[in-house]
Wavefront OBJ file of the C-alpha trace (Angstrom):
o trace
v 0.000 0.000 0.000
v 2.876 2.382 0.859
v 4.502 1.671 -2.494
v 1.201 2.370 -4.251
v 0.735 5.689 -2.418
v 4.330 6.675 -3.204
v 3.831 5.769 -6.862
v 0.599 7.787 -7.060
v 2.290 10.796 -5.406
v 5.280 10.555 -7.743
v 3.081 10.334 -10.829
v 0.989 13.275 -9.669
v 4.124 15.325 -8.986
v 5.645 14.519 -12.360
v 2.368 15.309 -14.118
v 2.062 18.653 -12.308
v 5.692 19.535 -13.076
v 5.261 18.641 -16.748
v 1.982 20.544 -16.940
v 3.574 23.654 -15.390
v 6.476 23.460 -17.832
v 4.062 23.244 -20.752
v 2.039 26.195 -19.400
v 5.155 28.352 -19.010
v 6.349 27.493 -22.524
v 2.923 28.445 -23.841
v 3.022 31.752 -21.962
v 6.586 32.512 -23.067
v 5.563 32.139 -26.716
v 2.486 34.254 -26.072
v 4.579 37.011 -24.469
v 6.899 37.135 -27.479
v 3.972 37.303 -29.884
v 2.171 39.991 -27.894
v 5.274 42.183 -27.514
v 5.646 42.233 -31.297
v 1.930 42.783 -31.941
v 1.916 45.855 -29.730
v 5.162 47.250 -31.152
v 6.508 47.672 -27.626
v 10.281 48.280 -27.556
v 10.792 46.112 -24.498
v 9.254 44.424 -21.496
v 10.194 42.050 -18.688
v 8.056 39.491 -16.866
v 8.564 37.381 -13.770
v 6.310 34.589 -12.493
v 7.192 33.258 -9.058
v 5.938 31.362 -6.031
v 6.821 32.245 -2.438
v 10.115 30.355 -2.717
v 10.689 29.612 -6.416
v 11.157 31.457 -9.707
v 9.178 29.949 -12.588
v 10.078 32.593 -15.146
v 12.130 35.794 -15.035
v 12.890 37.114 -18.478
v 13.173 40.109 -20.771
v 11.652 40.650 -24.213
v 12.657 43.211 -26.805
v 15.133 46.044 -26.228
v 15.843 48.723 -23.657
v 16.470 51.306 -26.367
v 15.598 51.206 -30.058
v 18.853 52.886 -31.117
v 21.285 50.842 -29.023
v 19.299 47.586 -29.412
v 20.419 46.452 -25.950
v 18.324 43.450 -24.962
v 15.988 43.608 -21.967
v 16.702 41.035 -19.264
v 15.403 40.289 -15.782
v 17.662 42.982 -14.305
v 16.628 45.843 -16.630
v 15.323 48.853 -14.715
v 11.840 50.271 -15.335
v 9.708 52.770 -13.440
v 7.176 50.816 -11.381
v 5.308 54.059 -10.595
v 2.193 53.413 -8.477
v 3.350 49.926 -7.563
v 5.334 51.989 -5.034
v 2.151 52.668 -3.070
v 2.151 49.252 -1.407
v 5.614 50.030 0.027
v 4.262 53.210 1.615
v 1.210 51.433 3.004
v 3.365 48.581 4.343
v 5.778 51.056 5.927
v 2.883 52.608 7.823
v 1.709 49.100 8.759
v 5.077 48.631 10.459
v 4.430 51.769 12.512
v 1.003 50.435 13.492
v 2.654 47.181 14.610
v 5.076 49.220 16.718
v 2.230 51.202 18.285
v 3.526 54.506 16.895
v 0.384 55.263 14.878
v -3.179 53.979 14.426
v -5.045 53.655 11.138
v -7.778 55.838 12.633
v -5.405 58.661 13.563
v -6.371 62.018 12.091
v -4.023 63.304 9.399
v -4.186 66.874 10.687
v -2.677 65.748 14.004
v 0.535 64.924 12.118
v 0.345 67.488 9.298
v -1.174 70.759 10.627
v -1.016 72.242 7.104
v -3.261 69.455 5.717
v -6.492 70.995 4.481
v -9.295 69.722 2.255
v -12.246 71.351 0.496
v -14.403 71.154 3.632
v -13.665 71.701 7.342
v -15.399 68.475 8.387
v -13.377 66.432 5.896
v -10.176 68.149 7.003
v -10.817 67.400 10.675
v -11.904 63.778 10.164
v -9.522 62.581 7.447
v -7.633 59.521 8.750
v -4.491 57.676 7.713
v -6.718 54.841 6.435
v -8.602 57.387 4.294
v -5.306 58.504 2.735
v -4.419 54.959 1.717
v -7.815 53.874 0.396
v -8.651 56.695 -2.056
v -11.964 57.780 -0.546
v -11.427 61.529 -0.186
v -14.375 62.541 -2.361
v -12.082 63.940 -5.069
v -12.118 62.653 -8.630
v -9.450 60.202 -9.772
v -6.117 61.970 -10.462
v -7.506 65.286 -9.205
v -4.643 67.688 -8.538
v -1.955 65.643 -10.271
v -0.744 68.726 -12.148
v 0.286 70.163 -8.795
v 3.120 67.643 -8.569
v 3.858 66.293 -12.049
v 7.265 67.672 -13.123
v 6.750 70.699 -10.878
v 9.150 72.487 -8.594
v 6.563 72.470 -5.805
v 7.599 70.894 -2.508
v 5.510 68.127 -0.904
v 4.180 70.619 1.647
v 3.173 73.085 -1.081
v 1.409 70.326 -3.017
v -0.554 69.131 0.013
v -1.485 72.690 0.992
v -2.686 73.497 -2.522
v -5.158 70.588 -2.664
v -7.548 72.512 -0.415
v -8.750 74.292 -3.573
v -9.660 71.059 -5.382
v -13.403 70.594 -5.695
v -14.955 67.257 -4.659
v -16.856 65.050 -7.081
v -18.341 62.714 -4.453
v -19.325 62.677 -0.799
v -16.475 61.917 1.596
v -15.844 58.149 2.035
v -18.552 57.097 -0.426
v -16.741 56.606 -3.739
v -13.300 55.642 -4.995
v -11.210 58.507 -6.370
v -7.546 57.648 -6.954
v -5.319 60.223 -5.255
v -1.547 60.461 -5.558
v -1.538 63.469 -3.244
v -3.075 61.375 -0.460
v -0.134 58.979 -0.703
v 2.240 61.923 -0.614
v 0.587 62.989 2.646
v 0.912 59.424 3.955
v 4.620 59.574 3.173
v 4.926 62.871 5.022
v 3.374 61.248 8.099
v 5.902 58.416 7.810
v 8.725 60.963 7.695
v 7.421 62.915 10.677
v 7.004 59.831 12.870
v 10.294 58.144 11.924
v 12.376 61.299 11.394
v 13.689 59.696 8.209
v 12.999 60.523 4.585
v 10.628 58.200 2.733
v 13.514 57.127 0.521
v 15.793 56.275 3.446
v 13.068 54.434 5.344
v 12.003 52.296 2.391
v 15.603 51.431 1.585
v 16.425 50.481 5.185
v 13.242 48.546 5.940
v 12.487 46.820 2.622
v 14.923 47.282 -0.254
v 18.189 46.346 1.496
v 16.872 43.541 3.764
v 15.112 41.931 0.786
v 18.334 42.290 -1.260
v 16.586 44.278 -3.957
v 20.032 45.437 -4.998
v 19.033 47.252 -8.205
v 15.917 48.992 -6.918
v 16.116 52.793 -6.844
v 14.035 55.430 -5.070
v 14.760 58.339 -7.440
v 15.634 59.082 -11.051
v 18.652 60.954 -9.674
v 20.194 57.528 -8.945
v 20.014 56.412 -12.589
v 23.335 58.037 -13.460
v 25.183 55.626 -11.181
v 23.865 52.423 -12.740
v 23.272 50.725 -16.114
v 20.833 48.455 -17.971
v 18.051 51.050 -17.913
v 14.986 50.995 -20.153
v 14.207 54.143 -22.137
v 10.585 55.387 -21.856
v 8.605 55.550 -25.128
v 5.199 56.547 -26.418
v 3.688 55.698 -29.778
v 2.381 58.250 -32.259
v 1.374 57.511 -35.861
v 2.831 54.026 -35.487
v 6.252 55.313 -34.423
v 7.889 54.876 -31.015
v 9.154 58.210 -29.673
v 11.714 58.270 -26.862
v 11.079 60.318 -23.731
v 13.398 61.690 -21.081
v 13.057 60.372 -17.529
v 11.086 62.891 -15.419
v 11.938 63.220 -11.731
v 9.160 62.239 -9.288
v 10.927 63.021 -6.002
v 8.176 65.430 -4.899
v 5.574 62.631 -5.064
v 7.927 59.772 -4.107
v 5.611 57.866 -1.698
v 3.027 57.582 -4.485
v 5.259 56.367 -7.279
v 9.020 56.971 -7.299
v 10.392 53.420 -7.250
v 12.440 52.072 -10.164
v 13.043 48.332 -10.226
v 13.547 45.155 -12.235
v 11.353 42.066 -12.381
v 14.088 40.127 -10.572
v 14.075 42.582 -7.670
v 10.341 43.206 -7.566
v 9.675 39.470 -7.367
v 11.277 39.493 -3.916
v 8.758 42.094 -2.768
v 5.897 39.987 -4.099
v 7.287 36.886 -2.385
v 7.278 38.772 0.921
v 3.618 39.569 0.399
v 2.806 35.997 -0.571
v 4.168 35.104 2.858
v 2.046 37.832 4.475
v 4.932 39.941 5.729
v 7.379 37.356 7.078
v 10.207 35.828 5.042
v 13.423 34.064 6.047
v 12.223 34.237 9.669
v 12.145 38.037 9.575
v 8.814 39.794 10.166
v 8.547 42.978 8.129
v 4.910 43.534 9.083
v 2.439 41.329 10.918
v -0.185 39.089 9.374
v -2.764 41.217 11.161
v -1.605 44.328 9.322
v -1.244 42.436 6.048
v -4.915 41.536 6.418
v -5.746 45.212 6.999
v -3.886 46.208 3.825
v -5.655 43.553 1.752
v -9.166 44.017 3.169
v -11.610 46.085 1.050
v -11.890 49.675 2.289
v -13.805 51.109 -0.694
v -15.766 49.108 -3.265
v -16.365 49.265 -7.010
v -19.475 48.065 -8.811
v -19.174 44.648 -10.445
v -20.762 43.844 -13.793
v -21.381 40.490 -15.399
v -18.090 39.239 -16.788
v -16.330 36.193 -18.163
v -14.254 35.634 -15.037
v -17.242 35.311 -12.715
v -16.026 38.243 -10.647
v -17.905 38.700 -7.386
v -16.181 41.731 -5.896
v -13.790 44.522 -6.833
v -12.349 46.981 -4.343
v -9.316 48.834 -3.016
v -7.595 48.042 0.258
v -4.601 50.099 1.324
v -1.966 50.149 -1.386
v -3.575 47.230 -3.248
v -6.447 46.568 -5.644
v -8.575 43.601 -4.589
v -10.835 41.356 -6.668
v -11.586 37.712 -7.360
v -11.032 35.535 -10.404
v -12.612 32.097 -10.761
v -13.173 32.017 -7.004
v -9.693 33.067 -5.846
v -8.629 36.425 -4.434
v -6.355 38.552 -6.610
v -4.244 41.263 -4.942
v -2.769 43.636 -7.504
v -1.661 47.081 -8.562
v -0.698 48.857 -11.748
v 1.656 51.732 -12.393
v 1.787 54.439 -15.024
v 4.866 56.561 -15.705
v 5.177 58.680 -18.848
v 6.569 56.093 -21.247
v 6.218 53.049 -18.988
v 3.355 50.857 -17.748
v 3.624 48.153 -15.085
v 1.413 45.564 -13.449
v 1.909 43.282 -10.466
v -0.371 40.787 -8.758
v -0.235 37.889 -6.368
v -2.642 35.117 -5.443
v -2.048 33.712 -1.936
v -4.314 30.680 -2.452
v -2.300 29.628 -5.479
v 1.107 30.690 -4.121
v 1.598 32.662 -7.327
v 2.900 36.162 -8.074
v 3.532 38.074 -11.302
v 5.184 41.345 -12.285
v 5.114 42.850 -15.790
v 7.196 45.919 -16.682
v 7.160 47.698 -20.066
v 8.852 50.750 -21.592
v 5.866 51.983 -23.562
v 2.474 53.549 -22.895
v 0.222 50.551 -23.528
v -2.518 48.293 -22.201
v -0.639 45.032 -22.676
v 0.181 44.352 -18.978
v -3.537 44.092 -18.239
v -4.084 41.732 -21.162
v -1.130 39.551 -20.179
v -2.310 39.417 -16.561
v -5.626 37.995 -17.738
v -3.838 35.484 -19.953
v -1.542 34.350 -17.137
v -4.528 33.818 -14.840
v -6.371 31.879 -17.553
v -3.390 29.558 -17.994
v -2.030 29.171 -14.463
v -5.203 29.539 -12.399
v -7.954 28.197 -14.664
v -5.604 25.738 -16.453
v -6.925 26.965 -19.778
v -4.418 27.510 -22.578
v -6.924 27.690 -25.415
v -9.288 30.386 -24.225
v -9.473 34.079 -25.087
v -6.647 35.918 -26.844
v -6.584 38.890 -24.464
v -3.761 40.640 -26.272
v -5.698 40.663 -29.556
v -8.889 41.819 -27.814
v -7.160 44.712 -26.040
v -5.273 45.653 -29.211
v -8.461 45.763 -31.280
v -10.107 48.034 -28.717
v -6.993 50.240 -28.574
v -6.891 50.669 -32.348
v -10.596 51.525 -32.405
v -10.111 54.228 -29.762
v -7.123 55.645 -31.628
v -9.114 55.825 -34.862
v -11.932 57.642 -33.071
v -9.496 60.114 -31.530
v -7.724 60.702 -34.856
v -11.036 61.292 -36.607
v -12.089 63.784 -33.937
v -8.741 65.581 -34.186
v -9.031 65.863 -37.983
v -12.564 67.209 -37.655
v -11.452 69.858 -35.166
v -8.474 70.839 -37.277
v -10.759 71.543 -40.235
v -12.393 74.223 -38.095
v -9.116 76.076 -37.548
v -9.700 79.732 -38.344
v -13.056 79.120 -40.055
v -15.326 80.092 -37.152
v -13.782 83.500 -36.514
v -10.351 84.614 -37.685
v -10.468 87.752 -35.565
v -8.259 88.148 -32.536
v -6.607 90.932 -30.592
v -3.160 92.201 -31.361
v -0.979 89.329 -30.165
v 0.935 91.628 -27.818
v -2.273 92.174 -25.819
v -2.372 88.502 -24.802
v 1.043 88.714 -23.158
v 1.206 88.907 -19.387
v 1.267 86.959 -16.142
v -1.807 84.887 -15.220
v -2.276 83.460 -11.716
v -4.204 80.503 -10.279
v -4.383 80.337 -6.483
v -3.816 76.580 -6.494
v -1.069 76.219 -9.108
v 0.715 79.560 -9.359
v 1.623 81.509 -12.510
v 1.513 81.043 -16.248
v 3.461 83.615 -18.271
v 2.492 84.427 -21.860
v 5.220 86.203 -23.849
v 5.322 87.835 -27.284
v 8.645 87.191 -29.001
v 9.609 87.637 -32.673
v 5.980 87.845 -33.763
v 4.969 84.657 -31.879
v 3.124 84.003 -28.639
v 4.596 81.460 -26.255
v 3.663 80.408 -22.760
v 5.347 78.857 -19.744
v 3.736 77.159 -16.756
v 6.193 78.546 -14.252
v 6.076 75.708 -11.690
v 6.446 73.085 -14.450
v 9.611 73.751 -16.482
v 8.774 71.154 -19.184
v 5.369 72.747 -19.839
v 6.213 75.475 -22.327
v 5.197 75.872 -25.971
v 4.522 78.243 -28.827
v 0.897 79.192 -29.449
v -0.706 78.812 -32.874
v -3.939 80.713 -33.501
v -6.930 78.412 -33.952
v -9.899 80.774 -33.978
v -11.017 83.910 -32.188
v -9.159 83.966 -28.821
v -8.269 80.265 -28.920
v -4.769 78.932 -29.624
v -3.326 75.439 -29.997
v 0.026 74.150 -28.766
v 2.094 71.004 -28.250
v 4.585 70.439 -25.470
v 8.063 69.143 -26.355
v 7.547 65.476 -27.303
v 11.000 64.512 -26.063
v 9.884 65.517 -22.566
v 6.162 64.775 -22.505
v 3.771 62.480 -24.388
v 0.703 64.727 -24.005
v -1.140 65.460 -27.271
v -1.985 68.834 -28.769
v -3.853 71.115 -26.387
v -5.767 74.383 -26.460
v -5.208 77.597 -24.573
v -7.881 80.282 -24.674
v -8.511 83.718 -23.215
v -11.675 85.206 -21.690
v -12.507 88.882 -22.230
v -14.351 91.104 -19.794
v -17.228 93.396 -20.765
v -14.767 96.089 -21.830
v -13.064 93.734 -24.263
v -9.934 93.375 -22.169
v -8.362 89.990 -21.413
v -9.297 88.758 -17.941
v -8.537 85.023 -17.758
v -6.604 82.191 -19.368
v -7.629 78.525 -19.592
v -5.737 75.413 -20.711
v -7.044 72.040 -21.821
v -5.120 69.000 -23.043
v -7.231 65.902 -23.813
v -5.750 63.014 -21.810
v -6.877 60.564 -19.096
v -4.381 61.602 -16.414
v -4.078 65.370 -16.039
v -6.998 67.790 -15.776
v -5.740 71.229 -16.805
v -9.262 72.629 -16.475
v -8.981 72.466 -12.663
v -7.022 75.718 -12.985
v -8.342 79.190 -13.859
v -5.570 81.700 -14.430
v -6.499 85.346 -13.722
v -4.540 88.087 -15.496
v -2.456 90.076 -13.041
l 1 2 3 4 5 6 7 8 9 10 11 12 13 14 15 16 17 18 19 20 21 22 23 24 25 26 27 28 29 30 31 32 33 34 35 36 37 38 39 40 41 42 43 44 45 46 47 48 49 50 51 52 53 54 55 56 57 58 59 60 61 62 63 64 65 66 67 68 69 70 71 72 73 74 75 76 77 78 79 80 81 82 83 84 85 86 87 88 89 90 91 92 93 94 95 96 97 98 99 100 101 102 103 104 105 106 107 108 109 110 111 112 113 114 115 116 117 118 119 120 121 122 123 124 125 126 127 128 129 130 131 132 133 134 135 136 137 138 139 140 141 142 143 144 145 146 147 148 149 150 151 152 153 154 155 156 157 158 159 160 161 162 163 164 165 166 167 168 169 170 171 172 173 174 175 176 177 178 179 180 181 182 183 184 185 186 187 188 189 190 191 192 193 194 195 196 197 198 199 200 201 202 203 204 205 206 207 208 209 210 211 212 213 214 215 216 217 218 219 220 221 222 223 224 225 226 227 228 229 230 231 232 233 234 235 236 237 238 239 240 241 242 243 244 245 246 247 248 249 250 251 252 253 254 255 256 257 258 259 260 261 262 263 264 265 266 267 268 269 270 271 272 273 274 275 276 277 278 279 280 281 282 283 284 285 286 287 288 289 290 291 292 293 294 295 296 297 298 299 300 301 302 303 304 305 306 307 308 309 310 311 312 313 314 315 316 317 318 319 320 321 322 323 324 325 326 327 328 329 330 331 332 333 334 335 336 337 338 339 340 341 342 343 344 345 346 347 348 349 350 351 352 353 354 355 356 357 358 359 360 361 362 363 364 365 366 367 368 369 370 371 372 373 374 375 376 377 378 379 380 381 382 383 384 385 386 387 388 389 390 391 392 393 394 395 396 397 398 399 400 401 402 403 404 405 406 407 408 409 410 411 412 413 414 415 416 417 418 419 420 421 422 423 424 425 426 427 428 429 430 431 432 433 434 435 436 437 438 439 440 441 442 443 444 445 446 447 448 449 450 451 452 453 454 455 456 457 458 459 460 461 462 463 464 465 466 467 468 469 470 471 472 473 474 475 476 477 478 479 480 481 482 483 484 485 486 487 488 489 490 491 492 493 494 495 496 497 498 499 500 501 502 503 504 505 506
């Protein structure tokens, strides 16, 4: 009987091992195919368990000109995948009894102020980490993106942001809230966010190539170049410094390094007999704190929510803990499934939707054991191309209107001046050599020449080597006397809302 049991166990083990090998080979081929379909310069993917590496590999190149191959050690911006580090750092402080999740933010940051006195007085650390402020997703991101504003100035300025929802009722993704969480960490520990994260996570986990700032890139190598695609062509971007929003998204890592972070979380905070944060706090981080609506879907999803630093949902009956990250020219995705002892990280050097598609494919293959189901890459790509065609058609239609509605405008010199928004600061419009140009003074990369569109409306495009944003419009309001009174900016994109600012002529 013992021999029979041993034989059955051995056969089962060999079958499982062979099946896993076949699944990984299938996924590897799929990754190669998808990378080419999407015209992504490069990407890296790791698939691991809590104590093993199933796959850790690069695809494509770090830079189109140099043709250096991506490998498992290539550095990419992980952007908002940094948020779980900030939340876990605060979980350590809860374990130590130095803070409570219910502590009021204003007790640590007296300059913290929201749109409403009640919200200001009752905003907790848990509220910061679960995106339930009442603000719209990405509201206020132009206060920090590529600006010279300090963290304190950014947090102070958000008091002028207008809410979209009632406090604590609806999810609204907020990078500024995570900045505030990082400021609390710094005040309690008397260490910078960068120092704390390096000492408590990066070094102990031997994440030897993980950086906390773009300023550290000059001292290393094997770095992916950010790209965006326009008219079928990949255009390289410069790395933009995110130090002033570091707790929300400054980390730069490789799939080899980031896998170690995911393995720690698979083990609920304790690895190699060292407790980084308790299971109790891990459960707090991965418990729903704000919920999303769930529609009928192919994966039989029953819930979708956000914890603290992590997205939470289910797939085919198992809990998925995940996050994505968006940096200009790079998109990332990570997830882990405790019940399956499985974790995945996908890093790319292009603005694309592929990480989401590949995550679905990996779950189909490794969780549902289905290698012949939906081609997620093709589905996402078809939808992407359709959206691009719609946007291009709309842009062509608008361009045909240039100058046809009303060619009249004031003497260009009259538009020049300084315009002020109480939340952002100044925009300066200058008249030089017969051309209008403008500069958003707190954002050095946001400057451009203005091209008359119609009446008092002008179009512009920021430097595409520094920013992937499309063509935008800048227009002027006139008062009853016909004098210029205000300036407005709008750039159609999903991340930055320029219309939150109204610049008054000084």
